[in-house]
VOBA-1610 file (N, C-alpha, C; in pm, whole numbers, padded with zeros to 5 digits, always signed):
BEGIN
Met-02332-01240-03530Met-02222-01193-03612Met-02277-01149-03748Asn-02247-01024-03787Asn-02301-00976-03913Asn-02214-01022-04031Gln-02261-00993-04151Gln-02193-01042-04271Gln-02052-00984-04283Thr-02036-00857-04249Thr-01904-00793-04257Thr-01805-00861-04164Gln-01850-00892-04042Gln-01761-00960-03947Gln-01725-01100-03994Leu-01822-01168-04053Leu-01794-01302-04107Leu-01687-01296-04214Gln-01689-01191-04294Gln-01590-01176-04399Gln-01453-01139-04343Lys-01453-01058-04237Lys-01326-01012-04178Lys-01257-01117-04093Leu-01336-01203-04027Leu-01281-01292-03925Leu-01167-01381-03975Pro-01178-01450-04088Pro-01066-01537-04130Pro-00936-01460-04148Ala-00943-01340-04207Ala-00822-01260-04227Ala-00764-01214-04094Val-00852-01179-03999Val-00806-01137-03867Val-00736-01252-03795Leu-00795-01369-03798Leu-00734-01486-03733Leu-00602-01523-03799Phe-00595-01514-03930Phe-00471-01542-04002Phe-00362-01444-03959Glu-00398-01316-03950Glu-00301-01214-03911Glu-00254-01236-03767Ile-00347-01271-03678Ile-00310-01297-03539Ile-00215-01417-03532Gly-00243-01521-03611Gly-00154-01637-03614Gly-00013-01601-03655Lys-00001-01514-03754Lys+00131-01468-03797Lys+00200-01389-03687Leu+00124-01304-03620Leu+00181-01219-03517Leu+00238-01299-03401Val+00159-01396-03349Val+00205-01471-03232Val+00320-01564-03268Gly+00335-01596-03395Gly+00446-01681-03438Gly+00570-01602-03475Ser+00563-01469-03464Ser+00676-01384-03502Ser+00764-01356-03381Asp+00874-01284-03405Asp+00962-01245-03295Asp+00946-01098-03261Leu+00826-01045-03286Leu+00799-00906-03254Leu+00810-00881-03104Asp+00846-00759-03069Asp+00840-00717-02929Asp+00697-00739-02879Pro+00680-00794-02758Pro+00545-00821-02708Pro+00452-00701-02710Gly+00505-00583-02681Gly+00421-00465-02684Gly+00368-00435-02823Val+00454-00451-02924Val+00413-00429-03063Val+00310-00534-03103Leu+00336-00660-03065Leu+00244-00769-03098Leu+00105-00744-03040Leu+00099-00709-02913Leu-00030-00687-02848Leu-00101-00563-02900Ser-00024-00460-02937Ser-00083-00340-02995Ser-00150-00373-03128Arg-00084-00457-03206Arg-00140-00495-03336Arg-00267-00580-03317Ile-00266-00670-03219Ile-00386-00749-03191Ile-00500-00657-03145Ser-00467-00558-03064Ser-00569-00462-03019Ser-00630-00389-03138Glu-00546-00352-03234Glu-00595-00284-03353Glu-00689-00375-03433Leu-00654-00503-03445Leu-00738-00598-03519Leu-00874-00616-03453Val-00876-00619-03318Val-01003-00630-03246Val-01090-00508-03276Cys-01029-00390-03273Cys-01105-00267-03303Cys-01165-00273-03444Gln-01087-00319-03539Gln-01136-00327-03676Gln-01250-00427-03689Leu-01241-00536-03616Leu-01341-00642-03628Leu-01477-00602-03573Ile-01480-00531-03461Ile-01609-00499-03398Ile-01639-00349-03398Asp-01559-00272-03472Asp-01578-00127-03482Asp-01570-00058-03346Ala-01475-00102-03265Ala-01450-00035-03137Ala-01361+00086-03160Gln-01369+00183-03071Gln-01283+00302-03082Gln-01149+00281-03014Ala-01143+00191-02917Ala-01017+00163-02849Ala-01020+00020-02796Cys-00902-00037-02783Cys-00890-00172-02726Cys-00759-00180-02651Ser-00758-00248-02538Ser-00636-00265-02460Ser-00622-00409-02414Val-00497-00448-02394Val-00465-00578-02336Val-00391-00553-02205Met-00447-00607-02096Met-00385-00593-01964Met-00351-00732-01912Leu-00233-00744-01851Leu-00189-00872-01797Leu-00162-00860-01648Leu-00184-00970-01576Leu-00156-00971-01433Leu-00007-00965-01409Asp+00033-00894-01302Asp+00175-00889-01268Asp+00217-01020-01202Ala+00346-01029-01169Ala+00400-01154-01115Ala+00332-01195-00985Ser+00286-01096-00906Ser+00220-01128-00779Ser+00073-01163-00798Arg+00022-01146-00921Arg-00118-01172-00954Arg-00213-01085-00870Glu-00167-00965-00838Glu-00248-00873-00759Glu-00295-00752-00838Arg-00227-00721-00950Arg-00264-00604-01029Arg-00262-00636-01177Leu-00353-00571-01249Leu-00351-00574-01394Leu-00270-00455-01444Leu-00179-00481-01535Leu-00097-00376-01593Leu-00122-00370-01743Ala-00145-00250-01795Ala-00168-00236-01939Ala-00037-00261-02013Lys-00041-00352-02108Lys+00078-00386-02184Lys+00073-00330-02326Ala-00046-00305-02376Ala-00058-00250-02511Ala-00200-00202-02532Ala-00215-00114-02629Ala-00349-00064-02660Ala-00349-00005-02800Tyr-00469+00012-02851Tyr-00489+00081-02978Tyr-00603+00180-02956Gly-00584+00303-03002Gly-00688+00404-02984Gly-00674+00484-02856Leu-00569+00458-02777Leu-00543+00534-02654Leu-00413+00610-02669Arg-00402+00720-02597Arg-00277+00796-02598Arg-00164+00710-02545Ala-00049+00713-02615Ala+00065+00628-02578Ala+00114+00657-02436Asp+00109+00784-02395Asp+00162+00816-02263Asp+00068+00773-02150Arg-00054+00727-02184Arg-00146+00680-02081Arg-00138+00530-02060Ile-00085+00459-02159Ile-00088+00314-02155Ile-00011+00259-02035His+00112+00306-02017His+00197+00247-01914His+00157+00287-01772Ser+00070+00387-01759Ser+00022+00425-01626Ser-00112+00360-01593Leu-00168+00284-01688Leu-00300+00223-01668Leu-00285+00094-01588Ser-00351+00088-01473Ser-00336-00027-01384Ser-00459-00039-01294Phe-00501-00163-01267Phe-00613-00189-01177Phe-00577-00302-01082Ala-00615-00287-00956Ala-00601-00397-00861Ala-00707-00502-00894Met-00682-00624-00851Met-00782-00730-00868Met-00914-00685-00805Gly-01024-00691-00881Gly-01154-00649-00832Gly-01185-00503-00855Glu-01086-00424-00897Glu-01106-00280-00915Glu-01151-00250-01058Gly-01258-00172-01071Gly-01308-00140-01203Gly-01361-00263-01275Ile-01403-00244-01398Ile-01455-00356-01477Ile-01344-00456-01505Ala-01227-00407-01546Ala-01117-00497-01579Ala-01076-00581-01458Gly-01066-00517-01341Gly-01030-00591-01221Gly-01135-00692-01181Trp-01263-00656-01203Trp-01373-00749-01171Trp-01366-00871-01263Val-01343-00849-01391Val-01335-00960-01487Val-01216-01050-01454Ala-01102-00989-01419Ala-00984-01069-01384Ala-01008-01150-01258Leu-01082-01095-01162Leu-01110-01163-01036Leu-01208-01278-01054His-01314-01256-01131His-01422-01354-01143His-01411-01444-01266Gly-01336-01400-01366Gly-01322-01481-01486Gly-01443-01479-01577Asp-01534-01385-01557Asp-01655-01373-01638Asp-01644-01253-01732Ala-01693-01266-01854Ala-01695-01155-01949Ala-01805-01056-01914Val-01786-00930-01956Val-01883-00824-01927Val-01913-00747-02055Leu-02040-00721-02080Leu-02085-00633-02188Leu-02170-00524-02126Leu-02125-00399-02136Leu-02199-00286-02079Leu-02245-00192-02190Pro-02377-00185-02214Pro-02427-00091-02315Pro-02417+00055-02270Asp-02420+00076-02137Asp-02407+00211-02080Asp-02322+00200-01955Ala-02192+00218-01972Ala-02096+00193-01863Ala-02123+00277-01740Ala-02168+00399-01759Ala-02188+00490-01646Ala-02295+00440-01549Gln-02381+00351-01596Gln-02488+00301-01511Gln-02447+00179-01429Asp-02325+00131-01447Asp-02278+00013-01375Asp-02187+00056-01260Ala-02219+00010-01139Ala-02145+00052-01020Ala-02000+00008-01024Arg-01969-00095-01102Arg-01831-00143-01108Arg-01742-00054-01195Phe-01803+00024-01281Phe-01726+00105-01376Phe-01652+00216-01303Leu-01523+00231-01333Leu-01439+00330-01269Leu-01389+00427-01375Gln-01435+00551-01370Gln-01391+00654-01464Gln-01255+00706-01419Leu-01154+00689-01502Leu-01020+00730-01465Leu-01006+00881-01472Pro-00933+00941-01376Pro-00912+01086-01380Pro-00827+01125-01499Asn-00856+01240-01556Asn-00779+01296-01668Asn-00784+01209-01794Ser-00881+01118-01801Ser-00893+01034-01920Ser-00947+01117-02036Arg-00880+01104-02153Arg-00924+01178-02272Arg-00992+01084-02372Thr-01015+00960-02330Thr-01083+00865-02416Thr-01220+00837-02357Pro-01327+00896-02412Pro-01461+00876-02354Pro-01504+00731-02366Ile-01564+00679-02261Ile-01614+00541-02260Ile-01762+00544-02225Ala-01846+00508-02321Ala-01988+00499-02295Ala-02033+00353-02289Ser-01971+00268-02370Ser-02003+00125-02367Ser-01873+00046-02381Leu-01876-00078-02332Leu-01752-00156-02335Leu-01779-00305-02332Ile-01676-00377-02376Ile-01668-00523-02363Ile-01538-00554-02292Cys-01543-00644-02196Cys-01421-00687-02128Cys-01429-00839-02109Val-01328-00910-02158Val-01327-01056-02147Val-01196-01102-02084Pro-01200-01212-02010Pro-01077-01261-01947Pro-00986-01334-02046Leu-00857-01328-02020Leu-00759-01412-02089Leu-00729-01528-01995Ile-00759-01650-02037Ile-00742-01767-01952Ile-00648-01865-02021Ala-00536-01896-01955Ala-00438-01989-02009Ala-00408-02096-01906Arg-00409-02221-01951Arg-00385-02336-01861Arg-00478-02333-01740Gly-00600-02286-01763Gly-00700-02283-01657Gly-00687-02168-01561Glu-00593-02077-01582Glu-00574-01964-01492Glu-00595-01833-01565Arg-00654-01737-01495Arg-00673-01604-01552Arg-00539-01531-01553Val-00501-01480-01669Val-00372-01413-01684Val-00385-01267-01724Gly-00507-01225-01761Gly-00527-01087-01801Gly-00665-01065-01858Val-00684-00950-01922Val-00814-00917-01983Val-00791-00843-02114Val-00891-00853-02202Val-00897-00771-02322Val-01021-00682-02310Thr-01003-00553-02330Thr-01113-00459-02317Thr-01129-00378-02445Ala-01250-00372-02496Ala-01282-00289-02612Ala-01385-00186-02570Thr-01368-00061-02614Thr-01457+00047-02569Thr-01504+00133-02685Ser-01611+00205-02659Ser-01665+00301-02755Ser-01718+00422-02679Gly-01712+00537-02743Gly-01768+00659-02684Gly-01918+00669-02704Asp-01976+00572-02773Asp-02120+00570-02797Asp-02187+00463-02712Lys-02305+00492-02662Lys-02383+00392-02590Lys-02434+00285-02687Asn-02452+00165-02633Asn-02509+00054-02711Asn-02430+00026-02839Ala-02297+00041-02830Ala-02214+00023-02950Ala-02190-00124-02982Phe-02205-00212-02881Phe-02168-00352-02902Phe-02287-00445-02879Ser-02283-00558-02947Ser-02388-00659-02936Ser-02332-00785-02870Glu-02420-00879-02842Glu-02375-01008-02787Glu-02281-01079-02885Ser-02304-01065-03015Ser-02215-01129-03111Ser-02076-01065-03108Asp-02068-00934-03082Asp-01938-00868-03065Asp-01865-00927-02944Leu-01941-00945-02836Leu-01884-01004-02715Leu-01827-01143-02746Glu-01903-01225-02817Glu-01858-01360-02849Glu-01734-01359-02938Leu-01727-01263-03029Leu-01609-01252-03114Leu-01483-01220-03032Val-01496-01122-02941Val-01380-01085-02858Val-01343-01201-02766Arg-01444-01270-02712Arg-01418-01387-02627Arg-01344-01496-02708Phe-01387-01517-02832Phe-01324-01618-02917Phe-01178-01582-02945Ile-01153-01456-02976Ile-01015-01413-03002Ile-00931-01425-02876Ala-00988-01386-02760Ala-00914-01397-02634Ala-00877-01542-02604Thr-00970-01633-02631Thr-00942-01776-02610Thr-00832-01823-02704Thr-00833-01773-02827Thr-00736-01812-02928Thr-00594-01769-02891Ile-00582-01649-02835Ile-00448-01592-02813Ile-00396-01608-02671Ala-00480-01649-02576Ala-00443-01646-02434Ala-00315-01724-02405Leu-00305-01848-02454Leu-00189-01930-02424Leu-00063-01872-02485Asp-00073-01823-02608Asp+00043-01762-02673Asp+00089-01637-02598Ile-00008-01556-02555Ile+00026-01435-02480Ile+00093-01471-02347Glu+00042-01573-02280Glu+00101-01614-02153Glu+00244-01664-02174Asn+00269-01738-02280Asn+00404-01784-02307Asn+00498-01667-02333Val+00448-01568-02409Val+00527-01448-02434Val+00553-01374-02303Arg+00447-01365-02220Arg+00461-01293-02092Arg+00565-01360-02001Leu+00559-01493-01993Leu+00654-01563-01907Leu+00797-01541-01953His+00816-01544-02086His+00950-01517-02138His+00992-01374-02105Arg+00898-01282-02123Arg+00929-01141-02101Arg+00960-01114-01954Val+00885-01178-01863Val+00909-01158-01720Val+01051-01197-01683Ala+01103-01301-01748Ala+01237-01350-01716Ala+01346-01252-01758Val+01316-01164-01854Val+01422-01077-01906Val+01390-00928-01887Thr+01289-00895-01806Thr+01254-00755-01788Thr+01256-00714-01642Asp+01276-00585-01625Asp+01270-00523-01493Asp+01123-00499-01457Pro+01075-00550-01343Pro+00932-00542-01313Pro+00879-00400-01292Leu+00963-00308-01248Leu+00916-00172-01221Leu+00896-00094-01350Thr+00994-00098-01439Thr+00992-00011-01557Thr+00949-00082-01684Gly+00947-00214-01684Gly+00914-00287-01806Gly+01027-00291-01906Ala+01141-00229-01874Ala+01257-00234-01962Ala+01326-00369-01949Tyr+01407-00405-02048Tyr+01486-00526-02037Tyr+01584-00514-01920Asn+01629-00630-01867Asn+01723-00628-01756Asn+01866-00657-01803Arg+01960-00655-01709Arg+02102-00675-01743Arg+02126-00814-01800Glu+02050-00913-01752Glu+02067-01050-01804Glu+02034-01055-01953Phe+01927-00988-01992Phe+01892-00981-02134Phe+02004-00915-02213Leu+02057-00805-02161Leu+02163-00732-02230Leu+02286-00821-02250Ser+02322-00895-02146Ser+02440-00982-02155Ser+02424-01088-02262Asn+02301-01135-02284Asn+02276-01236-02386Asn+02258-01177-02525Lys+02197-01058-02532Lys+02161-00999-02661Lys+02274-00920-02725Met+02351-00849-02645Met+02448-00756-02703Met+02557-00824-02784Pro+02614-00938-02738Pro+02715-01005-02822Pro+02660-01044-02959Thr+02533-01085-02963Thr+02471-01120-03091Thr+02459-00998-03180Glu+02421-00883-03123Glu+02409-00760-03200Glu+02545-00713-03250Ile+02649-00730-03169Ile+02784-00692-03211Ile+02829-00780-03328Asp+02809-00910-03316Asp+02847-01002-03425Asp+02772-00967-03552Phe+02642-00938-03540Phe+02561-00905-03657Phe+02611-00778-03724Ala+02643-00677-03642Ala+02691-00550-03697Ala+02824-00569-03770Val+02912-00648-03712Val+03043-00671-03774Val+03028-00751-03903Asp+02950-00858-03898Asp+02932-00945-04016Asp+02869-00870-04132Arg+02772-00782-04103Arg+02699-00712-04209Arg+02758-00574-04241Gly+02861-00536-04167Gly+02921-00405-04190Gly+02828-00290-04155Arg+02746-00310-04053Arg+02649-00209-04013Arg+02690-00144-03881Ala+02649-00021-03864Ala+02680+00051-03741Ala+02598-00002-03624Leu+02652+00014-03506Leu+02583-00021-03381Leu+02626+00079-03275Ser+02530+00133-03204Ser+02561+00230-03099Ser+02486+00198-02971Val+02532+00256-02863Val+02460+00250-02737Val+02448+00392-02681Ala+02340+00414-02608Ala+02322+00541-02537Ala+02300+00509-02390Met+02382+00567-02305Met+02364+00554-02160Met+02285+00676-02113Val+02178+00651-02038Val+02088+00757-01995Val+02079+00754-01842Asp+02103+00868-01780Asp+02096+00875-01634Asp+02007+00992-01593Val+01919+00968-01494Val+01828+01072-01445Val+01906+01169-01359Asp+01900+01295-01393Asp+01974+01398-01318Asp+01913+01420-01179His+02000+01424-01080His+01960+01457-00942His+01847+01366-00891Phe+01850+01240-00929Phe+01740+01152-00888Phe+01740+01128-00737Lys+01855+01130-00675Lys+01862+01109-00530Lys+01777+01212-00456Ser+01773+01334-00507Ser+01693+01437-00440Ser+01544+01407-00448Val+01500+01337-00554Val+01359+01297-00564Val+01326+01197-00454Asn+01411+01096-00438Asn+01390+00998-00331Asn+01397+01062-00193Asp+01492+01152-00175Asp+01510+01216-00044Asp+01391+01305-00009Gln+01338+01376-00108Gln+01229+01471-00081Gln+01093+01406-00076Phe+01069+01307-00164Phe+00934+01252-00177Phe+00922+01107-00133Gly+01033+01038-00114Gly+01030+00897-00075Gly+01048+00805-00194His+01085+00681-00163His+01117+00586-00269His+00993+00543-00348Gly+00876+00548-00284Gly+00753+00515-00357Gly+00729+00609-00472Val+00743+00739-00447Val+00730+00838-00553Val+00844+00823-00653Gly+00964+00792-00602Gly+01077+00768-00691Gly+01049+00657-00790Asp+00981+00552-00745Asp+00945+00442-00835Asp+00847+00488-00942Val+00749+00571-00901Val+00653+00625-00998Val+00725+00706-01105Val+00820+00787-01061Val+00897+00871-01154Val+00977+00784-01251Leu+01044+00682-01199Leu+01123+00594-01286Leu+01037+00522-01389Ala+00920+00475-01346Ala+00831+00405-01438Ala+00783+00499-01549Glu+00753+00623-01513Glu+00709+00720-01614Glu+00823+00757-01708Ile+00943+00772-01653Ile+01058+00803-01738Ile+01081+00690-01837Ala+01069+00566-01792Ala+01085+00452-01883Ala+00983+00458-01996Gly+00860+00496-01963Gly+00757+00511-02066Gly+00792+00619-02167Arg+00845+00729-02118Arg+00885+00837-02208Arg+01004+00795-02296Leu+01095+00718-02238Leu+01208+00668-02317Leu+01159+00577-02429Arg+01065+00489-02397Arg+01010+00399-02500Arg+00946+00477-02614Asn+00881+00588-02580Asn+00815+00668-02681Asn+00914+00749-02765Ala+01037+00762-02716Ala+01137+00843-02786Ala+01227+00761-02878Ile+01247+00633-02845Ile+01341+00552-02924Ile+01273+00494-03048Arg+01352+00437-03137Arg+01300+00381-03262Arg+01243+00241-03238Gly+01172+00191-03339Gly+01104+00063-03324Gly+01196-00053-03292Gly+01316-00059-03352Gly+01405-00171-03330Gly+01504-00153-03217Asp+01500-00037-03150Asp+01591-00011-03039Asp+01547-00086-02914Met+01640-00115-02826Met+01609-00192-02706Met+01645-00113-02580Leu+01546-00097-02493Leu+01564-00022-02368Leu+01595-00119-02254Val+01704-00091-02183Val+01750-00176-02073Val+01762-00092-01947Arg+01709-00143-01836Arg+01738-00077-01708Arg+01873-00128-01661Tyr+01971-00041-01667Tyr+02109-00082-01642Tyr+02140-00089-01494Gly+02070-00007-01416Gly+02090-00009-01270Gly+02041+00120-01208Gly+01963+00108-01100Gly+01915+00229-01032Gly+01837+00316-01126Glu+01882+00441-01142Glu+01816+00536-01231Glu+01887+00547-01365Glu+01968+00447-01398Glu+02045+00449-01523Glu+01987+00349-01623Phe+01968+00394-01748Phe+01916+00310-01855Phe+02019+00302-01968Leu+02014+00194-02042Leu+02095+00179-02162Leu+02001+00154-02280Val+02027+00220-02391Val+01951+00196-02514Val+02046+00138-02617Leu+02014+00019-02665Leu+02092-00046-02770Leu+02032-00005-02904Leu+02117+00050-02992Leu+02069+00114-03114Leu+02129+00047-03238Pro+02065-00061-03287Pro+02114-00125-03409Pro+02101-00030-03529Arg+02194-00044-03624Arg+02193+00033-03748Arg+02197+00184-03723Ala+02266+00224-03619Ala+02278+00367-03590Ala+02423+00401-03563Gly+02478+00494-03642Gly+02609+00548-03612Gly+02599+00650-03500Ala+02712+00709-03465Ala+02715+00800-03352Ala+02622+00920-03371Glu+02619+00976-03493Glu+02535+01094-03515Glu+02387+01060-03505Arg+02349+00947-03566Arg+02208+00906-03558Arg+02170+00874-03414Ala+02261+00807-03342Ala+02234+00775-03202Ala+02222+00902-03119Ser+02303+01003-03153Ser+02295+01130-03083Ser+02161+01198-03105Glu+02105+01183-03227Glu+01973+01239-03255Glu+01867+01170-03169Val+01879+01037-03156Val+01785+00965-03069Val+01803+01010-02924Gly+01930+01027-02884Gly+01958+01075-02748Gly+01897+01211-02722Glu+01902+01299-02821Glu+01844+01432-02806Glu+01692+01422-02796Arg+01633+01331-02872Arg+01488+01312-02863Arg+01451+01257-02726Ile+01533+01168-02672Ile+01512+01116-02536Ile+01514+01231-02436Arg+01618+01314-02447Arg+01633+01426-02352Arg+01512+01518-02358Glu+01465+01549-02478Glu+01351+01640-02493Glu+01222+01576-02442Arg+01204+01446-02472Arg+01080+01380-02433Arg+01069+01370-02280Val+01179+01338-02214Val+01176+01324-02069Val+01144+01457-02001Ser+01197+01565-02055Ser+01182+01696-01989Ser+01064+01777-02042Glu+00976+01714-02123Glu+00870+01790-02188Glu+00760+01837-02092Gly+00753+01779-01974Gly+00653+01822-01877Gly+00673+01752-01745Pro+00616+01806-01636Pro+00634+01744-01505Pro+00569+01606-01499Ile+00624+01522-01415Ile+00569+01388-01393Ile+00472+01394-01276Asp+00352+01343-01299Asp+00247+01344-01197Asp+00278+01237-01093Ala+00313+01280-00973Ala+00346+01188-00864Ala+00229+01168-00770Gly+00111+01218-00805Gly-00006+01204-00720Gly-00020+01319-00623Asn-00142+01337-00571Asn-00171+01443-00473Asn-00133+01581-00525Gly-00146+01600-00656Gly-00117+01731-00713Gly+00029+01766-00724Val+00117+01668-00702Val+00261+01693-00707Val+00312+01665-00848Gly+00375+01765-00909Gly+00439+01748-01039Gly+00590+01763-01024Ile+00665+01667-01073Ile+00810+01667-01057Ile+00877+01687-01192Glu+00957+01792-01203Glu+01034+01819-01325Glu+01159+01731-01325Val+01183+01664-01437Val+01296+01571-01447Val+01372+01596-01576Thr+01505+01584-01568Thr+01588+01587-01688Thr+01682+01466-01686Val+01741+01437-01802Val+01838+01327-01810Val+01962+01374-01884Ser+02073+01308-01854Ser+02196+01325-01929Ser+02220+01198-02009Val+02278+01213-02127Val+02294+01099-02219Val+02436+01096-02274Gly+02496+00976-02273Gly+02626+00954-02335Gly+02612+00850-02445Val+02666+00881-02563Val+02650+00794-02680Val+02785+00746-02729Ala+02790+00618-02770Ala+02913+00563-02829Ala+02876+00472-02945Glu+02957+00477-03053Glu+02942+00386-03166Glu+03047+00277-03154Leu+03010+00154-03187Leu+03100+00039-03177Leu+03226+00060-03261Arg+03342+00038-03201Arg+03469+00038-03274Arg+03497-00103-03322Thr+03532-00117-03448Thr+03552-00251-03504Thr+03696-00282-03543Glu+03782-00181-03547Glu+03922-00206-03584Glu+04016-00134-03488Pro+04070-00207-03391Pro+04034-00345-03356Pro+03896-00349-03289Leu+03833-00466-03293Leu+03700-00480-03236Leu+03707-00472-03084Glu+03631-00379-03028Glu+03631-00365-02883Glu+03533-00463-02820Ser+03554-00491-02694Ser+03465-00581-02621Ser+03338-00509-02582Met+03238-00586-02541Met+03112-00528-02494Met+03139-00435-02376Thr+03226-00476-02285Thr+03258-00395-02167Thr+03321-00263-02207Glu+03414-00267-02303Glu+03479-00144-02349Glu+03379-00052-02419Phe+03292-00112-02498Phe+03190-00038-02572Phe+03101+00041-02475Ile+03049-00028-02375Ile+02961+00037-02277Ile+03037+00139-02195Ala+03162+00107-02162Ala+03242+00199-02080Ala+03262+00333-02150Arg+03278+00333-02281Arg+03297+00459-02353Arg+03168+00543-02351Ala+03052+00475-02365Ala+02926+00548-02356Ala+02907+00603-02215Asp+02947+00523-02116Asp+02936+00565-01976Asp+03025+00687-01949Ala+03145+00687-02007Ala+03236+00801-01989Ala+03175+00927-02052Ala+03111+00911-02168Ala+03046+01027-02231Ala+02930+01076-02145Leu+02859+00982-02081Leu+02749+01020-01992Leu+02801+01107-01877Tyr+02908+01063-01815Tyr+02959+01139-01700Tyr+03022+01271-01743Ala+03072+01275-01867Ala+03119+01403-01920Ala+03001+01498-01938Ala+02887+01445-01982Ala+02766+01527-01996Ala+02721+01581-01862Lys+02731+01497-01759Lys+02693+01544-01625Lys+02790+01651-01576Ala+02919+01630-01600Ala+03019+01727-01556Ala+03004+01859-01630Ala+02948+01855-01752Ala+02933+01976-01833Ala+02805+02053-01798Gly+02728+02002-01702Gly+02610+02075-01658Gly+02479+01999-01662Arg+02483+01871-01705Arg+02364+01785-01710Arg+02264+01831-01817Asn+02160+01749-01834Asn+02053+01777-01929Asn+02109+01803-02069Arg+02198+01711-02114Arg+02258+01726-02245Arg+02303+01590-02298Val+02338+01585-02427Val+02384+01463-02492Val+02525+01484-02541Leu+02615+01390-02509Leu+02752+01397-02558Leu+02790+01266-02626Ile+02871+01275-02732Ile+02919+01157-02805Ile+03058+01124-02756Ala+03083+00993-02733Ala+03214+00948-02687Ala+03321+00974-02792Glu+03442+00999-02749Glu+03553+01019-02842Glu+03584+00889-02914
//
């Protein structure tokens, strides 16, 4: 460990302690930890991948230094690539020249060059739960002391990350990573009370994928799942930091928008519509699928105060009005 790292380490550990003790969204928390790892060892990129509920695949949950639209599509089976090998065996890896290692898997269409890397397991309660990977576009970028630093940080955060993951699994949809209806039922009354007590606006946006049945009919439900997962990623990239994305059912999503009146929510809805339709979704085998969404927006009525059911129903009515008006548009509820 060099002198600069010795000076940085206490501040990094203090910041990580604050992060894991906060109520930040897990993705934001892990992205910030990834950034701190990059700063500590001068890596160009860092990612945190966690095992899915079946413990068969690693799924990227956050990263720093990678394109946002690549994060949610990053996945390795157990034993696949360096990350999969580390998750399977529980051993850390330091590669000064990744291309020379038979385990290294160069991802297609990757725009982040990887010449050297560090990958360490996340182990909580004696079980492997994920990996932390740091990379550089330069060969021989990392030393054994860098490896030990990342291993130390991984050991420090593993249990906290697993606790966050277990909580998140209970309230999220496994396919899209969005919150589920159970989360919405628990969270929305609190947000309504908060908005009323503080005199702040609250809105919801209902989002439905246009003609999604034809995607399933033409390409099969497997491709349909790929499309839904990618759409969820695009929705996350379009909404604001404090907004909450919920998979409401099938191909329908709900976005809870604190501190947003109808006009502001409509602007977010328009950004959602543009982001989803900005380019075809890669379904594999050279197949690109063009997708659009319709969006209905409603602002909470407070005099008299409407129920959660009434609130959502008005946004839903605006959504179906948008579909009836030709789809691929945003409408505000009356």
